[in-house]
C-alpha positions as CSV (number, residue, x, y, z in Angstrom):
1,M,-5.0,-51.4,-38.0
2,T,-3.5,-48.6,-36.0
3,L,-4.2,-45.2,-37.5
4,P,-1.1,-43.0,-37.9
5,L,-2.2,-40.2,-35.5
6,A,-3.8,-42.4,-32.8
7,G,-3.0,-41.6,-29.2
8,G,-2.3,-37.9,-29.7
9,T,-4.2,-34.6,-29.8
10,A,-4.2,-32.2,-32.7
11,V,-5.2,-28.6,-31.9
12,V,-6.8,-26.8,-34.9
13,T,-7.6,-23.1,-34.7
14,G,-10.3,-21.5,-36.9
15,A,-11.8,-25.0,-36.9
16,S,-15.5,-24.1,-37.2
17,R,-15.6,-23.8,-41.0
18,G,-13.7,-23.7,-44.2
19,I,-10.1,-24.9,-44.2
20,G,-10.0,-25.4,-40.5
21,R,-13.0,-27.7,-40.6
22,A,-11.6,-29.7,-43.5
23,I,-8.2,-30.1,-41.7
24,A,-10.0,-31.3,-38.5
25,L,-11.9,-33.9,-40.4
26,R,-8.8,-35.2,-42.2
27,L,-6.8,-35.4,-39.0
28,A,-9.6,-37.1,-37.1
29,G,-9.8,-39.6,-39.9
30,A,-6.2,-40.4,-39.3
31,G,-6.8,-41.2,-35.6
32,A,-6.0,-37.9,-33.9
33,E,-8.2,-36.6,-31.1
34,L,-9.2,-33.0,-31.9
35,A,-9.2,-29.9,-29.9
36,L,-11.3,-27.5,-32.0
37,W,-10.8,-23.8,-31.4
38,A,-12.9,-21.0,-32.8
39,R,-15.2,-18.3,-31.7
40,D,-18.5,-19.6,-33.1
41,A,-20.0,-22.2,-30.8
42,E,-22.8,-23.3,-33.1
43,D,-20.5,-24.0,-36.1
44,L,-18.0,-25.8,-33.8
45,A,-20.7,-28.1,-32.5
46,V,-21.5,-29.1,-36.0
47,V,-17.9,-30.0,-36.7
48,V,-17.7,-32.0,-33.5
49,G,-20.8,-33.9,-34.6
50,E,-19.3,-34.6,-38.0
51,I,-16.2,-36.1,-36.4
52,E,-18.1,-38.1,-33.8
53,V,-20.5,-39.6,-36.3
54,R,-17.4,-41.0,-38.1
55,G,-16.1,-42.6,-35.0
56,G,-13.6,-39.9,-34.0
57,R,-13.2,-37.8,-30.8
58,A,-13.3,-34.0,-30.6
59,R,-13.7,-31.3,-28.0
60,A,-14.9,-27.8,-28.9
61,Q,-13.4,-24.8,-27.2
62,I,-14.5,-21.2,-27.7
63,V,-11.2,-19.4,-28.0
64,D,-10.2,-16.0,-29.3
65,V,-6.6,-16.6,-30.5
66,S,-5.8,-12.9,-30.4
67,D,-6.2,-13.0,-26.6
68,P,-3.1,-14.5,-25.0
69,R,-4.8,-15.2,-21.7
70,A,-7.6,-17.0,-23.3
71,V,-5.1,-19.1,-25.3
72,T,-3.1,-20.0,-22.2
73,E,-6.3,-21.0,-20.3
74,A,-7.6,-23.1,-23.2
75,A,-4.2,-24.8,-23.6
76,A,-4.2,-25.8,-19.9
77,I,-7.6,-27.5,-20.4
78,V,-6.4,-29.4,-23.4
79,R,-3.3,-30.5,-21.5
80,A,-5.3,-31.7,-18.5
81,T,-8.1,-33.5,-20.2
82,M,-6.8,-34.8,-23.6
83,P,-4.0,-37.1,-24.9
84,P,-0.6,-35.5,-25.5
85,V,-0.6,-32.7,-28.0
86,R,1.4,-33.7,-31.0
87,I,0.1,-31.4,-33.7
88,V,-0.8,-27.7,-33.8
89,V,-2.5,-26.2,-36.8
90,N,-2.6,-22.4,-36.8
91,N,-5.4,-21.7,-39.2
92,A,-7.5,-18.9,-37.6
93,G,-7.5,-15.9,-39.9
94,S,-9.2,-12.7,-40.8
95,V,-9.0,-10.3,-43.7
96,I,-9.9,-6.6,-44.4
97,R,-9.9,-5.5,-48.0
98,K,-9.6,-1.7,-48.5
99,P,-7.1,0.9,-49.8
100,T,-4.1,1.3,-47.5
101,A,-4.9,5.0,-47.1
102,T,-8.2,4.2,-45.5
103,L,-7.0,1.5,-43.2
104,T,-7.5,2.5,-39.6
105,D,-5.3,1.6,-36.7
106,A,-8.0,-0.8,-35.5
107,D,-8.2,-2.4,-38.9
108,W,-4.4,-3.0,-38.9
109,R,-4.4,-4.3,-35.4
110,S,-7.3,-6.7,-35.9
111,V,-5.7,-8.4,-38.9
112,M,-2.4,-8.7,-37.2
113,A,-3.9,-9.9,-34.0
114,V,-5.7,-12.9,-35.5
115,N,-3.3,-13.9,-38.3
116,L,0.1,-13.3,-36.8
117,D,-0.2,-12.7,-33.0
118,G,-2.6,-15.6,-32.7
119,T,-0.2,-17.9,-34.5
120,F,2.5,-16.9,-32.0
121,Y,0.3,-17.2,-28.9
122,V,-1.0,-20.7,-29.8
123,T,2.4,-22.0,-30.8
124,R,4.0,-20.7,-27.6
125,A,1.3,-22.2,-25.5
126,F,2.1,-25.7,-26.7
127,L,5.8,-25.6,-27.3
128,A,6.7,-27.6,-24.3
129,D,4.2,-30.3,-25.2
130,L,5.4,-30.5,-28.8
131,T,9.0,-30.7,-27.8
132,R,8.3,-33.6,-25.6
133,A,6.3,-35.4,-28.3
134,G,8.6,-34.5,-31.3
135,G,5.5,-32.8,-32.7
136,R,4.5,-30.9,-35.8
137,I,3.4,-27.3,-36.3
138,I,1.4,-26.4,-39.4
139,N,0.8,-22.8,-40.1
140,I,-1.7,-21.7,-42.7
141,S,-0.3,-18.7,-44.5
142,S,-1.5,-17.7,-48.0
143,I,-0.2,-16.9,-51.4
144,A,-0.6,-13.3,-50.0
145,G,2.3,-14.3,-47.8
146,R,4.5,-14.7,-50.9
147,Q,3.5,-11.7,-52.9
148,G,1.8,-8.4,-52.7
149,T,-1.9,-8.0,-53.4
150,P,-3.7,-4.7,-53.9
151,L,-6.1,-3.6,-51.1
152,L,-4.7,-6.4,-48.8
153,A,-1.8,-4.6,-47.3
154,A,-2.5,-5.7,-43.7
155,Y,-3.3,-9.2,-44.7
156,C,-0.2,-9.6,-46.8
157,A,2.0,-8.2,-44.1
158,A,0.5,-10.6,-41.5
159,K,0.8,-13.6,-43.8
160,H,4.4,-12.7,-44.7
161,G,5.0,-12.6,-41.0
162,V,3.6,-16.1,-40.6
163,V,6.1,-17.3,-43.3
164,G,9.0,-15.7,-41.5
165,F,7.9,-17.0,-38.1
166,T,7.6,-20.5,-39.6
167,R,11.1,-20.5,-41.0
168,A,12.7,-19.0,-37.9
169,L,10.9,-21.4,-35.5
170,A,11.9,-24.4,-37.7
171,E,15.6,-23.5,-37.2
172,E,15.1,-23.0,-33.5
173,L,13.3,-26.4,-33.0
174,C,15.3,-28.5,-35.4
175,A,17.4,-30.1,-32.6
176,A,14.2,-30.9,-30.7
177,K,12.8,-32.8,-33.7
178,V,9.8,-30.6,-34.0
179,S,8.9,-29.9,-37.6
180,V,7.4,-26.5,-38.4
181,N,6.0,-25.9,-41.9
182,A,3.5,-23.6,-43.6
183,I,0.9,-23.9,-46.3
184,C,0.4,-21.0,-48.7
185,P,-3.0,-21.6,-50.4
186,G,-4.1,-19.9,-53.5
187,S,-7.8,-19.1,-54.0
188,V,-9.9,-21.4,-51.9
189,D,-13.7,-21.5,-51.8
190,T,-14.3,-20.4,-48.2
191,A,-16.7,-18.0,-46.5
192,M,-13.8,-15.7,-45.6
193,L,-12.8,-15.4,-49.3
194,R,-16.3,-14.7,-50.4
195,E,-16.8,-12.1,-47.7
196,G,-13.4,-10.4,-48.0
197,M,-12.9,-10.8,-51.8
198,P,-16.4,-11.1,-53.4
199,D,-14.9,-10.8,-56.9
200,A,-12.5,-13.7,-56.5
201,S,-12.9,-16.9,-58.5
202,P,-11.8,-19.8,-56.2
203,D,-10.4,-22.8,-57.9
204,M,-9.8,-25.1,-54.9
205,S,-11.9,-26.6,-52.1
206,P,-10.9,-26.5,-48.4
207,D,-10.1,-30.2,-48.7
208,D,-7.4,-29.6,-51.1
209,I,-5.6,-27.7,-48.4
210,A,-6.6,-30.3,-45.8
211,R,-4.9,-33.1,-47.7
212,T,-1.7,-31.1,-47.7
213,A,-2.0,-30.6,-44.0
214,L,-2.5,-34.3,-43.5
215,F,0.7,-35.0,-45.4
216,L,2.6,-32.7,-43.2
217,A,1.0,-34.1,-40.1
218,C,1.7,-37.8,-40.6
219,E,3.4,-38.6,-43.9
220,A,6.1,-36.0,-44.4
221,P,9.6,-37.0,-43.3
222,E,10.8,-35.6,-39.9
223,A,13.6,-33.7,-41.8
224,L,11.0,-31.7,-43.8
225,T,10.9,-28.5,-41.8
226,G,11.0,-24.8,-42.5
227,T,9.1,-25.2,-45.8
228,C,6.3,-23.1,-47.1
229,I,4.2,-25.2,-49.6
230,D,2.3,-23.3,-52.2
231,V,-0.9,-25.0,-53.1
232,F,-2.8,-24.0,-56.3
233,G,-5.7,-25.5,-58.2
């Protein structure tokens, strides 16, 4: 039986743990070859091993998505050494939780750089590939991209930006048959949540989000684009 994503590459950022890891495992199980991007080589190697032991194929790349040159160089390697890129999952994220009055310029820039700039840089790097393949872009936003949350002004602004970017790009790429959608998770049990919001009570696992990403990657109709799917436990 041919798996639905066989013959193509899926690029997943922030793939070393949490939601990114869970999405990578789901996409690999559906037949995609994985380009796993993150900054932690040791954790990435673990995910590659998990995919390979299940019969999948994956390549780890150490990439800082906030660095446009690094993104361009990593994309060129994927293009030269892997099957055609058909799926891009922009999952890399970071959060800083503090009162807005105490946010420094560096705090603000760092949150925007990973969550919003990185989504743009990675998407731009693969647009030509996705247009040729009629591919799919899946952006991981957050419920914080739908509403305001105290002490998370920078994160909320960045994730609202991801939602706006998703909707605008979906309109732009509709004629090219490239679908662009976002997932806005609620409280998910991840290291980032525990580190950034230690008082949170997560009611979902990363795999809850991964199953939604898998739907968007290979089950959702082509016409489903520009949507932002809220996922709650």
